[in-house]
Backbone of each chain as ProteinMPNN parsed JSONL, in Angstrom:
{"seq_chain_A": "MSRKNIIIVRYFASLRERMGRNEDQLEVAGLSCVADVWSRVSNEAFPVNTLVAINQEYATPRSPVQAGDEVAFFPPVTGG", "coords_chain_A": {"N_chain_A": [[8.757, 19.441, 4.535], [9.513, 17.848, 1.976], [8.27, 14.307, 0.905], [9.955, 12.868, -0.728], [12.627, 13.507, 0.116], [12.934, 12.346, 2.319], [13.569, 9.71, 4.639], [11.494, 6.913, 5.801], [11.47, 5.603, 9.142], [10.439, 2.45, 10.798], [9.48, 0.988, 13.668], [8.936, -1.963, 15.301], [7.292, -4.632, 17.419], [8.577, -5.249, 20.566], [10.712, -4.204, 19.981], [9.835, -1.525, 18.9], [8.601, -0.854, 21.32], [10.875, -0.704, 23.189], [12.092, 1.834, 21.738], [10.051, 3.838, 22.247], [8.524, 4.752, 20.129], [6.67, 4.697, 17.247], [7.56, 5.178, 14.593], [9.88, 7.126, 12.776], [10.756, 9.998, 10.854], [13.343, 10.695, 8.8], [15.511, 13.107, 7.325], [17.266, 12.844, 4.663], [20.023, 13.367, 3.983], [22.943, 12.804, 4.601], [22.891, 10.175, 5.405], [23.818, 7.127, 4.342], [23.696, 4.128, 4.787], [22.027, 1.058, 6.291], [23.171, 1.148, 8.725], [23.798, 3.724, 9.356], [21.456, 5.054, 9.171], [20.226, 3.64, 11.951], [22.367, 4.943, 13.607], [21.455, 7.458, 13.535], [18.812, 7.505, 14.437], [19.082, 6.531, 17.285], [21.494, 6.164, 20.311], [22.474, 3.936, 21.261], [24.505, 0.999, 20.377], [24.093, -0.922, 17.273], [21.646, -2.939, 18.151], [22.074, -6.709, 18.845], [20.673, -9.342, 17.163], [18.737, -8.059, 16.146], [16.721, -7.542, 13.168], [16.435, -6.257, 10.06], [14.393, -4.254, 7.505], [14.341, -2.956, 4.136], [12.111, -1.331, 2.246], [10.428, -3.37, 2.663], [12.049, -5.755, 2.3], [14.316, -8.142, 3.014], [17.438, -6.749, 4.631], [20.553, -5.77, 5.442], [22.528, -4.446, 7.697], [24.562, -3.365, 6.398], [23.401, -2.317, 3.91], [22.716, -0.078, 1.556], [20.949, 2.803, 1.497], [18.198, 5.09, 0.301], [16.585, 8.198, -0.557], [13.18, 8.336, 0.038], [13.057, 5.423, 0.829], [11.365, 3.13, 2.774], [12.353, 2.197, 5.902], [12.843, -0.699, 8.285], [13.17, -2.02, 11.776], [13.403, -4.407, 13.712], [12.558, -7.157, 16.181], [13.948, -10.871, 16.387], [11.376, -12.992, 14.453], [8.486, -14.431, 15.128], [6.271, -16.076, 14.288], [3.643, -18.253, 13.127]], "CA_chain_A": [[9.601, 18.655, 4.516], [9.169, 17.001, 1.205], [8.418, 13.262, 1.274], [11.057, 12.407, -1.926], [14.021, 13.703, 0.494], [13.367, 11.368, 3.698], [13.575, 8.107, 4.963], [10.742, 6.295, 6.997], [11.829, 4.229, 9.716], [9.752, 1.944, 11.406], [9.747, -0.346, 14.551], [7.8, -3.429, 15.312], [7.203, -5.292, 18.591], [9.494, -5.158, 21.608], [12.037, -2.816, 19.796], [8.879, -0.133, 18.734], [8.422, -0.384, 22.884], [12.247, 0.044, 23.555], [12.329, 3.095, 21.307], [8.959, 4.421, 22.498], [7.481, 5.5, 19.163], [6.343, 3.599, 16.055], [8.272, 5.687, 13.445], [10.709, 8.36, 12.592], [11.028, 10.423, 9.357], [14.553, 11.391, 8.645], [16.076, 13.547, 6.13], [18.291, 11.558, 4.073], [21.297, 13.564, 4.117], [24.24, 12.091, 5.489], [22.297, 8.807, 5.387], [23.958, 6.233, 3.148], [23.555, 2.812, 4.922], [21.425, 1.165, 6.893], [23.802, 1.74, 9.848], [23.804, 5.184, 9.449], [20.051, 5.167, 9.719], [20.35, 3.468, 13.215], [22.807, 5.98, 14.38], [20.544, 8.669, 13.358], [17.656, 7.134, 15.568], [19.874, 5.885, 18.893], [22.338, 6.557, 20.813], [22.775, 2.747, 21.492], [24.799, 0.306, 19.247], [23.016, -1.551, 16.817], [21.252, -4.37, 18.906], [22.352, -8.01, 18.322], [19.853, -9.847, 17.054], [17.734, -7.104, 15.464], [16.379, -7.588, 12.166], [16.26, -4.653, 9.025], [14.007, -4.641, 5.955], [14.3, -1.737, 3.243], [10.903, -1.416, 1.361], [9.46, -4.494, 3.008], [12.691, -7.165, 2.172], [15.261, -8.138, 4.319], [18.441, -6.13, 4.601], [21.544, -5.79, 6.291], [22.992, -2.741, 8.325], [25.704, -2.476, 5.327], [22.578, -2.168, 2.94], [22.583, 1.278, 1.203], [19.577, 3.531, 1.581], [18.219, 6.266, -0.407], [15.61, 8.96, -0.206], [12.14, 7.547, -0.199], [12.585, 4.45, 1.488], [11.14, 2.818, 4.207], [13.141, 1.068, 6.569], [12.327, -1.258, 9.481], [13.988, -2.44, 12.418], [12.268, -5.55, 14.405], [13.055, -8.362, 16.663], [13.466, -12.032, 15.494], [10.196, -13.037, 13.992], [8.097, -15.373, 15.983], [4.767, -16.352, 14.094], [3.506, -19.552, 13.052]], "C_chain_A": [[8.76, 17.601, 3.272], [9.264, 15.578, 1.255], [9.513, 12.669, 0.415], [12.542, 12.408, -1.173], [13.925, 13.152, 2.016], [13.064, 9.879, 3.404], [12.804, 7.822, 6.028], [11.15, 5.281, 7.918], [10.808, 3.696, 10.698], [10.237, 0.691, 12.25], [8.696, -0.927, 14.989], [8.302, -4.264, 17.064], [8.242, -4.6, 19.688], [10.662, -3.906, 21.321], [11.13, -1.517, 19.439], [8.804, -0.032, 20.219], [9.729, 0.258, 23.489], [12.1, 1.732, 23.0], [10.953, 3.874, 21.456], [7.927, 5.082, 21.378], [7.234, 4.269, 18.047], [6.986, 3.79, 14.781], [9.098, 6.776, 13.546], [10.824, 8.745, 10.992], [12.523, 11.497, 9.45], [14.792, 11.955, 7.382], [17.277, 13.023, 5.537], [19.661, 12.182, 3.809], [21.986, 13.368, 4.68], [23.942, 10.61, 5.64], [22.935, 7.738, 4.164], [23.793, 4.848, 3.235], [22.356, 2.76, 6.039], [21.415, 1.561, 8.846], [23.973, 3.027, 10.237], [22.597, 5.901, 10.005], [19.999, 5.155, 11.212], [21.025, 4.208, 14.118], [22.13, 7.348, 14.872], [19.5, 8.887, 14.735], [18.134, 6.884, 17.124], [21.046, 6.197, 19.095], [23.245, 4.992, 21.176], [23.596, 2.171, 20.283], [24.07, -0.576, 18.394], [22.716, -2.801, 17.78], [21.757, -5.419, 18.396], [20.937, -8.455, 17.867], [18.284, -9.086, 16.858], [18.062, -7.311, 14.077], [16.04, -6.186, 11.238], [15.681, -5.19, 7.804], [14.243, -2.988, 5.601], [13.095, -2.207, 2.301], [10.843, -2.829, 1.564], [10.376, -5.628, 2.655], [14.026, -6.82, 2.94], [16.583, -7.816, 4.069], [19.448, -6.46, 5.478], [22.21, -4.297, 6.666], [24.142, -2.235, 7.193], [24.659, -2.169, 3.825], [22.6, -0.31, 2.632], [21.211, 1.812, 1.163], [19.722, 4.594, 0.746], [16.815, 6.877, -0.155], [14.45, 8.482, -0.71], [11.983, 5.907, 0.317], [11.883, 4.07, 2.699], [11.94, 1.625, 4.585], [12.918, 0.549, 8.027], [13.199, -1.853, 10.115], [13.018, -3.312, 13.465], [13.335, -6.573, 15.313], [13.106, -9.485, 15.827], [11.959, -12.237, 15.169], [9.752, -14.441, 14.862], [6.338, -15.82, 15.458], [4.788, -17.743, 13.394], [2.571, -20.481, 14.157]], "O_chain_A": [[7.795, 16.862, 3.469], [10.375, 15.24, 1.664], [10.093, 11.77, 1.024], [13.465, 11.677, -1.532], [14.768, 13.494, 2.845], [12.594, 9.205, 2.487], [13.114, 8.257, 7.137], [11.191, 4.112, 7.534], [10.3, 4.526, 11.452], [10.975, -0.233, 11.911], [7.588, -0.393, 15.047], [9.412, -4.343, 17.59], [8.62, -3.438, 19.539], [11.217, -3.084, 22.05], [11.655, -0.429, 19.675], [8.977, 1.144, 20.538], [9.789, 1.333, 24.086], [12.017, 2.68, 23.781], [10.803, 4.69, 20.546], [6.891, 5.709, 21.601], [7.634, 3.109, 18.152], [7.05, 2.893, 13.941], [8.97, 7.433, 14.579], [10.956, 7.919, 10.089], [12.682, 12.606, 9.961], [14.353, 11.405, 6.373], [18.274, 12.836, 6.235], [20.499, 11.395, 3.37], [21.784, 13.857, 5.792], [24.852, 9.875, 6.024], [22.353, 7.692, 3.08], [23.722, 4.182, 2.203], [21.816, 3.729, 6.574], [20.6, 1.913, 9.699], [24.275, 3.366, 11.381], [22.516, 6.821, 10.819], [19.804, 6.191, 11.846], [20.615, 4.303, 15.275], [22.163, 8.009, 15.909], [19.37, 9.771, 15.583], [17.357, 7.123, 18.049], [21.758, 6.529, 18.147], [24.468, 4.968, 21.321], [23.46, 2.744, 19.202], [23.17, -1.111, 19.041], [23.626, -3.568, 18.093], [22.027, -5.227, 17.211], [20.01, -7.779, 18.315], [17.164, -9.41, 17.252], [19.217, -7.309, 13.652], [15.458, -5.212, 11.716], [16.097, -6.149, 7.154], [14.311, -2.057, 6.403], [13.109, -3.28, 1.699], [11.209, -3.544, 0.632], [9.764, -6.696, 2.62], [14.563, -5.776, 3.31], [17.111, -8.556, 3.239], [19.285, -7.39, 6.268], [22.305, -3.304, 5.945], [24.542, -1.076, 7.083], [25.201, -1.828, 2.773], [22.497, 0.523, 3.532], [20.336, 1.068, 0.72], [20.797, 5.082, 0.396], [15.943, 6.197, 0.386], [14.479, 8.147, -1.894], [10.93, 5.282, 0.196], [11.895, 4.857, 3.646], [12.167, 0.562, 4.007], [12.817, 1.382, 8.928], [14.127, -2.34, 9.47], [11.985, -2.832, 13.93], [14.55, -6.702, 15.156], [12.555, -9.453, 14.727], [11.246, -11.448, 15.79], [10.546, -15.326, 15.18], [5.389, -15.839, 16.242], [5.853, -18.299, 13.123], [2.489, -21.702, 14.021]]}, "seq_chain_B": "MTIRVQNERFDPWQELAAYQETHAVDWGGRYGATAVFVGSLRDFNQGQAVTGMALEHYPGMTEGYLEKISTEARARWELLDTLVIHRYGPLSLGDPIVLAAVWSAHRDAAFAACRYLIDELKTRAPFWKQETTPGGLRWVEEESREP", "coords_chain_B": {"N_chain_B": [[-3.099, -20.414, -5.787], [-3.169, -19.138, -2.572], [-3.162, -16.611, -0.263], [-3.405, -15.32, 3.137], [-4.004, -12.615, 5.4], [-5.493, -12.347, 8.962], [-7.435, -10.732, 10.995], [-9.662, -11.763, 11.979], [-11.077, -14.463, 13.628], [-10.454, -18.299, 12.503], [-11.856, -21.026, 11.247], [-10.088, -23.887, 10.299], [-10.526, -26.319, 9.146], [-12.976, -26.115, 7.847], [-12.153, -23.731, 6.185], [-10.778, -25.566, 4.651], [-12.244, -27.413, 3.31], [-13.958, -25.375, 2.43], [-12.451, -24.408, 0.214], [-11.216, -26.271, -1.282], [-13.912, -27.26, -2.565], [-14.131, -24.847, -3.869], [-11.851, -24.654, -5.807], [-11.142, -27.275, -6.776], [-11.971, -27.677, -9.659], [-10.397, -26.683, -10.91], [-8.175, -28.033, -10.738], [-8.354, -30.419, -12.09], [-8.444, -33.905, -12.255], [-6.328, -34.353, -10.722], [-5.559, -34.196, -7.936], [-4.018, -35.838, -6.087], [-3.26, -35.826, -3.463], [-3.102, -34.454, -0.278], [-1.954, -31.987, 1.978], [-1.648, -30.779, 5.229], [-0.764, -28.354, 7.649], [-1.828, -27.208, 10.868], [-1.654, -24.652, 13.248], [-2.079, -23.883, 16.481], [-3.111, -21.806, 19.6], [-1.267, -22.601, 22.389], [-1.989, -23.837, 26.116], [0.353, -23.427, 27.476], [4.219, -22.239, 27.486], [7.553, -22.407, 27.113], [7.741, -23.279, 29.754], [6.009, -21.843, 31.047], [2.625, -20.704, 32.257], [0.008, -19.752, 29.809], [-2.461, -17.49, 29.232], [-3.458, -16.296, 26.975], [-2.851, -14.353, 23.881], [-1.564, -11.707, 22.038], [-0.922, -10.887, 18.492], [1.562, -9.409, 16.76], [1.902, -7.796, 13.573], [3.484, -6.959, 10.085], [2.396, -5.284, 8.273], [1.684, -5.86, 4.912], [4.689, -6.462, 4.53], [4.483, -8.525, 5.51], [2.323, -10.2, 3.773], [3.561, -10.169, 1.685], [5.915, -11.439, 2.058], [4.918, -14.005, 2.753], [3.586, -14.761, 0.337], [6.222, -14.497, -1.504], [7.364, -16.987, -0.188], [5.564, -19.041, -0.644], [5.117, -19.215, -3.588], [8.099, -19.612, -4.029], [7.962, -22.402, -3.0], [6.378, -23.485, -5.035], [7.975, -23.501, -6.997], [10.012, -24.981, -6.324], [8.751, -27.591, -6.279], [6.234, -29.909, -7.684], [3.275, -28.797, -7.469], [-0.235, -28.296, -7.184], [-1.765, -26.444, -5.87], [-1.763, -23.905, -3.326], [-2.776, -23.279, 0.364], [-2.332, -20.434, 2.05], [-3.262, -19.237, 5.606], [-3.134, -16.614, 8.205], [-3.659, -15.679, 11.486], [-3.659, -12.347, 12.86], [-3.26, -9.872, 15.936], [-5.505, -9.838, 18.925], [-5.519, -13.221, 20.428], [-7.63, -16.054, 21.339], [-7.382, -18.658, 23.98], [-6.528, -22.083, 22.489], [-7.617, -21.184, 19.696], [-7.21, -21.28, 16.277], [-3.874, -20.456, 14.713], [-2.54, -20.26, 12.579], [-2.74, -21.692, 8.996], [-1.209, -24.075, 6.801], [-1.693, -25.507, 3.569], [-1.258, -27.872, 1.168], [-1.753, -29.094, -2.011], [-1.312, -31.633, -4.286], [-0.389, -33.98, -6.403], [0.801, -36.057, -5.89], [2.276, -37.801, -2.462], [4.917, -36.987, -1.471], [5.893, -34.412, -2.491], [3.522, -32.827, -1.348], [4.057, -33.406, 1.367], [6.389, -32.26, 1.734], [6.373, -29.762, 0.763], [4.415, -28.563, 2.428], [5.494, -28.627, 5.011], [8.077, -27.016, 4.297], [6.37, -24.369, 4.051], [5.418, -23.693, 6.578], [7.655, -24.01, 8.045], [9.77, -21.869, 6.759], [7.694, -19.62, 7.17], [7.636, -19.385, 9.954], [10.154, -18.522, 9.994], [10.921, -16.365, 8.25], [8.266, -14.616, 7.797], [7.013, -11.389, 9.026], [5.618, -11.561, 11.856], [4.952, -11.145, 15.103], [4.972, -12.431, 18.528], [3.291, -12.048, 21.457], [2.983, -12.737, 24.545], [0.306, -13.517, 27.066], [0.539, -13.997, 30.424], [0.555, -15.602, 33.699], [2.503, -13.736, 35.218], [2.392, -11.53, 33.61], [2.909, -9.368, 30.637], [4.356, -10.933, 27.557], [6.961, -10.567, 25.435], [7.443, -13.008, 23.236], [10.246, -14.809, 22.386], [12.119, -16.085, 20.619], [15.041, -18.191, 18.933], [15.797, -16.815, 15.874], [16.631, -17.793, 12.389], [18.996, -16.215, 10.607], [17.132, -14.582, 7.638]], "CA_chain_B": [[-2.132, -20.047, -4.563], [-3.918, -17.828, -1.913], [-2.417, -16.093, 1.226], [-4.575, -14.557, 3.851], [-3.541, -12.574, 6.939], [-6.744, -11.548, 9.109], [-7.792, -10.419, 12.697], [-10.638, -12.632, 12.665], [-10.859, -16.258, 13.748], [-11.05, -19.137, 11.567], [-12.318, -22.542, 11.241], [-8.959, -24.169, 9.292], [-11.452, -27.391, 8.364], [-14.105, -25.357, 6.831], [-11.63, -23.296, 5.121], [-10.024, -26.546, 3.548], [-13.143, -27.895, 2.723], [-14.575, -24.56, 0.985], [-11.431, -23.847, -0.834], [-11.258, -27.282, -2.409], [-14.855, -27.092, -3.145], [-14.103, -23.858, -4.899], [-10.766, -24.674, -6.794], [-10.783, -28.729, -7.694], [-12.113, -27.805, -10.664], [-9.03, -26.223, -11.516], [-7.0, -28.965, -10.468], [-8.721, -31.757, -12.508], [-8.577, -35.027, -11.163], [-4.988, -34.569, -10.213], [-5.274, -33.717, -6.597], [-4.047, -37.076, -5.372], [-2.418, -35.767, -1.853], [-3.211, -33.159, 0.784], [-1.032, -31.813, 3.527], [-2.402, -29.701, 5.884], [-0.619, -28.12, 8.81], [-2.543, -25.862, 11.819], [-0.873, -24.291, 14.443], [-2.958, -23.488, 17.077], [-2.484, -21.284, 20.636], [-1.611, -23.629, 23.614], [-1.823, -23.149, 27.127], [2.255, -23.124, 27.974], [5.06, -21.782, 26.782], [8.736, -22.045, 27.668], [7.554, -23.407, 30.871], [5.087, -20.745, 31.955], [1.173, -20.747, 31.623], [-0.529, -18.669, 28.819], [-4.054, -17.163, 29.235], [-3.791, -15.683, 25.842], [-1.957, -13.758, 22.88], [-1.454, -10.899, 20.565], [0.027, -11.106, 17.613], [1.66, -8.243, 15.848], [3.134, -8.051, 12.095], [3.993, -5.954, 9.621], [1.241, -5.208, 7.1], [2.475, -5.688, 3.614], [5.697, -7.124, 4.168], [3.77, -9.88, 5.849], [1.349, -10.388, 2.879], [4.643, -10.193, 0.541], [6.679, -12.811, 2.399], [3.668, -15.207, 2.497], [3.672, -15.018, -1.366], [7.312, -15.027, -1.56], [7.484, -18.527, 0.507], [4.367, -19.783, -1.699], [5.923, -19.135, -4.791], [9.499, -20.855, -3.921], [7.424, -23.97, -2.867], [5.329, -23.835, -6.18], [8.997, -23.542, -7.739], [10.67, -26.493, -5.681], [7.98, -28.869, -5.929], [5.297, -30.204, -8.741], [2.173, -28.898, -6.687], [-1.082, -27.649, -7.389], [-2.207, -25.531, -5.127], [-1.315, -23.904, -1.762], [-3.272, -21.961, 0.931], [-1.837, -19.9, 4.051], [-3.78, -18.173, 6.36], [-2.377, -16.28, 9.555], [-4.419, -14.43, 12.481], [-2.966, -11.4, 13.919], [-4.299, -9.281, 16.92], [-5.735, -10.666, 20.094], [-6.205, -14.731, 20.145], [-7.602, -16.866, 22.938], [-6.458, -20.435, 23.721], [-6.988, -23.027, 21.568], [-7.8, -20.375, 18.467], [-5.909, -21.519, 15.282], [-3.062, -19.323, 14.478], [-1.962, -20.658, 11.097], [-3.106, -22.642, 8.634], [-0.827, -24.288, 5.809], [-2.324, -26.815, 3.112], [-0.897, -28.032, -0.142], [-2.39, -29.906, -2.732], [-0.355, -32.101, -5.49], [-0.414, -35.421, -7.243], [1.734, -37.54, -5.045], [2.471, -37.351, -1.02], [5.779, -36.436, -1.059], [5.999, -33.222, -2.657], [2.569, -32.272, -0.548], [4.204, -33.291, 2.801], [7.71, -31.47, 1.792], [6.1, -28.477, 0.736], [3.796, -27.999, 3.407], [6.819, -28.311, 5.992], [8.663, -26.014, 3.948], [5.833, -23.385, 4.158], [5.341, -23.773, 7.578], [9.336, -23.598, 8.493], [9.722, -20.669, 6.388], [6.87, -18.525, 7.308], [8.283, -19.233, 11.295], [11.715, -17.749, 10.129], [10.8, -15.285, 7.915], [7.298, -13.746, 7.888], [7.286, -10.662, 10.094], [5.213, -11.621, 13.011], [5.731, -11.295, 16.436], [3.807, -13.196, 19.681], [3.247, -11.508, 22.841], [1.684, -14.01, 25.439], [-0.332, -12.96, 28.301], [0.915, -15.035, 31.361], [-0.126, -14.88, 35.226], [3.183, -12.735, 35.497], [2.136, -9.93, 32.693], [2.977, -9.36, 28.953], [5.721, -11.199, 27.605], [7.187, -11.147, 24.223], [8.258, -14.597, 22.761], [12.065, -14.536, 21.714], [12.657, -17.333, 20.087], [15.91, -18.029, 17.925], [15.293, -16.892, 14.41], [17.521, -17.851, 11.653], [19.062, -15.189, 9.653], [16.783, -14.881, 6.393]], "C_chain_B": [[-2.995, -19.081, -4.004], [-3.036, -17.7, -0.682], [-3.549, -15.133, 1.758], [-3.753, -14.089, 5.212], [-4.979, -11.812, 7.495], [-6.722, -11.932, 10.783], [-8.833, -11.445, 12.853], [-10.18, -13.815, 12.65], [-11.475, -16.774, 12.955], [-11.093, -20.286, 11.696], [-11.281, -23.222, 10.198], [-9.946, -25.409, 8.512], [-12.352, -26.8, 7.571], [-13.219, -24.559, 5.923], [-11.227, -24.104, 4.024], [-11.045, -26.858, 2.912], [-14.008, -27.052, 1.599], [-13.413, -24.22, -0.068], [-11.044, -25.005, -1.788], [-12.496, -27.491, -2.984], [-14.618, -25.956, -4.554], [-13.039, -24.097, -6.027], [-10.525, -26.034, -7.285], [-11.05, -28.545, -9.147], [-10.94, -27.247, -11.214], [-7.845, -27.269, -11.532], [-7.17, -30.217, -11.443], [-8.535, -32.896, -12.16], [-7.252, -35.584, -10.731], [-4.469, -34.514, -9.094], [-5.088, -34.868, -5.874], [-3.616, -37.142, -3.769], [-2.379, -34.062, -1.46], [-2.428, -32.974, 1.801], [-1.216, -30.913, 3.831], [-1.112, -29.358, 7.26], [-1.455, -27.2, 9.519], [-2.071, -25.94, 12.806], [-1.866, -23.464, 15.27], [-2.619, -22.975, 18.601], [-2.472, -22.484, 21.808], [-1.424, -23.003, 24.687], [-0.28, -22.97, 27.862], [2.924, -22.927, 26.946], [6.565, -21.724, 27.592], [8.641, -22.415, 29.441], [6.4, -22.728, 32.062], [3.698, -21.005, 31.171], [1.046, -19.804, 31.011], [-1.697, -18.806, 28.963], [-4.103, -16.626, 27.761], [-2.532, -14.879, 25.053], [-2.363, -12.704, 22.031], [-0.351, -10.857, 19.841], [0.077, -9.746, 16.581], [2.003, -8.671, 14.525], [3.024, -6.667, 11.734], [3.422, -5.711, 8.16], [2.045, -5.068, 5.738], [3.847, -6.153, 3.503], [5.598, -8.771, 4.482], [3.12, -10.927, 4.725], [2.905, -10.987, 1.823], [5.594, -11.204, 0.926], [6.068, -14.069, 2.266], [3.548, -15.645, 0.978], [4.671, -15.537, -1.734], [7.538, -16.608, -1.537], [6.323, -19.268, -0.419], [5.349, -20.164, -2.859], [7.461, -20.156, -4.838], [8.787, -22.431, -3.409], [6.961, -24.347, -4.061], [6.868, -24.046, -7.154], [10.07, -24.989, -7.355], [9.685, -27.795, -5.944], [6.841, -28.826, -7.058], [4.086, -29.858, -7.667], [1.01, -28.386, -7.745], [-1.821, -26.587, -7.342], [-1.62, -25.239, -3.893], [-2.64, -22.974, -1.236], [-2.526, -21.96, 2.224], [-2.835, -19.035, 4.392], [-3.465, -18.177, 7.828], [-3.023, -15.114, 9.967], [-3.321, -13.4, 12.626], [-4.1, -10.703, 14.724], [-4.252, -10.206, 17.609], [-6.052, -12.177, 19.958], [-6.638, -15.341, 21.699], [-7.329, -18.281, 22.842], [-7.274, -21.323, 22.912], [-7.316, -22.34, 20.036], [-6.614, -21.129, 17.657], [-5.33, -20.113, 15.081], [-2.51, -19.258, 13.235], [-2.423, -21.994, 10.694], [-2.183, -22.948, 7.157], [-1.239, -25.103, 5.076], [-1.487, -26.48, 1.476], [-1.686, -29.097, -0.794], [-1.511, -30.383, -3.952], [-0.907, -33.355, -5.578], [-0.141, -36.79, -6.476], [1.986, -36.821, -3.27], [3.771, -36.75, -0.635], [6.037, -35.027, -1.39], [4.789, -32.443, -1.718], [3.192, -32.047, 0.785], [5.658, -32.168, 2.703], [7.35, -30.322, 1.492], [5.427, -27.796, 1.661], [4.697, -27.531, 4.779], [7.734, -27.131, 5.737], [8.159, -24.566, 4.331], [5.77, -23.013, 5.53], [6.762, -23.079, 8.15], [9.611, -22.032, 8.156], [9.063, -19.48, 6.775], [7.536, -18.315, 8.897], [9.391, -18.375, 10.896], [11.6, -16.596, 9.479], [9.592, -14.194, 7.589], [7.201, -12.882, 9.338], [6.287, -10.647, 10.851], [5.622, -11.675, 14.518], [4.624, -11.479, 17.767], [4.221, -12.205, 20.901], [2.158, -11.923, 23.794], [1.338, -13.243, 26.526], [-0.162, -14.079, 29.177], [0.765, -14.396, 32.801], [1.184, -13.636, 35.593], [3.178, -11.42, 34.495], [2.286, -10.412, 31.111], [4.033, -9.943, 28.775], [5.863, -11.436, 25.867], [8.186, -12.333, 23.713], [9.412, -13.971, 21.976], [12.298, -15.563, 21.395], [14.265, -16.968, 19.304], [15.366, -17.753, 16.517], [16.579, -16.937, 13.358], [17.465, -16.655, 10.787], [18.48, -15.393, 8.12], [17.916, -15.073, 5.249]], "O_chain_B": [[-3.554, -18.248, -4.717], [-2.325, -18.595, -0.225], [-4.33, -14.427, 1.12], [-3.069, -14.827, 5.921], [-5.553, -10.946, 6.835], [-6.276, -12.85, 11.472], [-8.866, -12.021, 13.941], [-9.244, -14.274, 11.994], [-12.561, -16.408, 12.504], [-10.202, -20.753, 12.406], [-11.688, -23.095, 9.043], [-10.053, -25.353, 7.287], [-12.365, -27.175, 6.399], [-13.522, -24.684, 4.737], [-11.222, -23.76, 2.842], [-10.941, -26.618, 1.709], [-14.519, -27.43, 0.545], [-13.698, -23.751, -1.17], [-10.615, -24.78, -2.92], [-12.376, -27.986, -4.106], [-14.832, -26.14, -5.752], [-13.343, -23.741, -7.166], [-9.724, -26.123, -8.215], [-10.381, -29.233, -9.918], [-10.69, -27.681, -12.338], [-6.831, -27.251, -12.23], [-6.22, -30.985, -11.593], [-8.343, -32.672, -10.965], [-6.99, -36.754, -10.454], [-3.264, -34.683, -8.906], [-5.905, -35.077, -4.976], [-3.619, -38.133, -3.039], [-1.937, -33.031, -1.968], [-2.225, -33.919, 2.564], [-1.088, -29.952, 3.071], [-0.619, -30.367, 7.764], [-1.895, -26.285, 8.823], [-1.933, -26.997, 13.422], [-2.414, -22.47, 14.793], [-1.75, -23.696, 19.091], [-3.461, -23.162, 22.085], [-0.886, -21.896, 24.705], [-0.11, -22.253, 28.847], [2.619, -23.215, 25.789], [6.68, -21.04, 28.609], [9.387, -21.872, 30.256], [6.101, -22.952, 33.235], [3.55, -21.354, 30.0], [1.73, -18.822, 31.3], [-2.233, -19.913, 28.9], [-5.286, -16.58, 27.425], [-1.41, -14.802, 25.552], [-3.392, -12.764, 21.358], [0.821, -10.807, 20.216], [-0.813, -9.219, 15.912], [2.376, -9.827, 14.325], [2.717, -5.661, 12.373], [4.018, -5.956, 7.111], [2.934, -4.232, 5.572], [4.268, -6.271, 2.353], [6.19, -9.761, 4.051], [3.309, -12.143, 4.731], [3.064, -12.134, 1.405], [6.097, -11.857, 0.012], [6.597, -15.054, 1.752], [3.432, -16.811, 0.602], [4.668, -16.667, -2.224], [7.807, -17.322, -2.503], [6.693, -20.364, -0.839], [6.109, -21.125, -2.976], [7.719, -21.135, -5.539], [9.395, -23.482, -3.609], [7.059, -25.547, -4.318], [6.764, -24.843, -8.087], [10.673, -25.737, -8.124], [10.088, -28.94, -5.738], [6.483, -27.696, -7.39], [3.906, -30.792, -6.887], [1.265, -28.117, -8.919], [-2.371, -25.936, -8.23], [-0.991, -26.122, -3.308], [-3.334, -22.233, -1.933], [-2.212, -22.813, 3.053], [-3.265, -18.174, 3.624], [-3.463, -19.158, 8.572], [-3.107, -14.021, 9.407], [-2.139, -13.715, 12.492], [-5.312, -10.757, 14.512], [-3.53, -11.195, 17.481], [-7.031, -12.372, 19.237], [-6.131, -15.137, 22.802], [-7.099, -18.927, 21.82], [-8.49, -21.254, 22.734], [-7.232, -23.161, 19.122], [-5.513, -21.481, 18.081], [-5.893, -19.024, 15.189], [-2.01, -18.209, 12.829], [-2.544, -23.015, 11.371], [-2.374, -22.1, 6.285], [-1.385, -26.087, 5.801], [-1.23, -25.43, 0.886], [-2.249, -29.95, -0.107], [-0.984, -29.495, -4.622], [-1.831, -33.74, -4.862], [-0.588, -37.937, -6.452], [1.883, -35.63, -2.975], [3.842, -36.064, 0.385], [6.455, -34.367, -0.439], [5.149, -31.337, -1.315], [3.082, -30.981, 1.391], [5.864, -31.356, 3.605], [8.105, -29.5, 2.012], [5.65, -26.6, 1.849], [4.631, -26.466, 5.393], [8.13, -26.379, 6.627], [8.907, -23.691, 4.766], [6.111, -21.847, 5.729], [6.9, -21.931, 8.572], [9.668, -21.142, 9.004], [9.653, -18.4, 6.764], [7.956, -17.188, 9.157], [9.536, -17.375, 11.6], [12.151, -15.638, 10.021], [9.872, -13.066, 7.182], [7.272, -13.392, 10.456], [5.703, -9.571, 10.722], [6.614, -12.275, 14.93], [3.636, -10.763, 17.927], [5.34, -11.746, 21.129], [0.964, -11.63, 23.862], [2.069, -12.328, 26.905], [-0.651, -15.151, 28.819], [0.81, -13.202, 33.099], [0.823, -12.645, 36.228], [3.914, -10.448, 34.666], [1.912, -11.452, 30.568], [4.907, -9.738, 29.616], [5.171, -12.185, 25.177], [9.408, -12.431, 23.833], [9.474, -13.0, 21.222], [12.943, -16.152, 22.262], [14.653, -15.816, 19.11], [14.496, -18.495, 16.062], [17.491, -16.127, 13.526], [16.454, -16.13, 10.32], [19.073, -16.157, 7.358], [17.588, -15.351, 4.096]]}, "name": "protein", "num_of_chains": 2, "seq": "MSRKNIIIVRYFASLRERMGRNEDQLEVAGLSCVADVWSRVSNEAFPVNTLVAINQEYATPRSPVQAGDEVAFFPPVTGGMTIRVQNERFDPWQELAAYQETHAVDWGGRYGATAVFVGSLRDFNQGQAVTGMALEHYPGMTEGYLEKISTEARARWELLDTLVIHRYGPLSLGDPIVLAAVWSAHRDAAFAACRYLIDELKTRAPFWKQETTPGGLRWVEEESREP"}
């Protein structure tokens, strides 16, 4: 599978533990927005209070995705 | 403008002294005000004893947002320089977690920008705290404003 046809999906913190893995690599075909990506990796509805980033910038479930993107899902941040 | 994300323990007061020593020449004689925030690991949270902590982060995005927030502060106020240091990995009680420092000519800009740095860091920089408590490990789940 060539990297240019995939989307890398990463999970952090409690969401990573809930998913039971650090990341997935998805074929981009059929994926047009973040919500599509979530539906591909989980049977559950998009969890409330979950944040999303595309290529390390905050995004929303409606944000478009394309091949080569890195999409991340994680709980509210608690640094500082 | 400097940001650092590190696993190693640090002494915020030594960092401040060293940073000022190195950079004061760039600021000329204009640094009339320095405002500093230091956050350390306390032994209680939400009514429970805390004995330790591990901080997870999103390498790359963390640095990106700390730079973005520092740049925003410099655009909003007239500042000479900013320094942000944040730990990740396992921490012990009393360990400094974060240092945010601002140098400017006057105190109003220094106080306001320092507050901005730490407030924005807390709501946007991708760090997650996992506390060790007598009942086991617990992810801290605070309310976070949508960025």
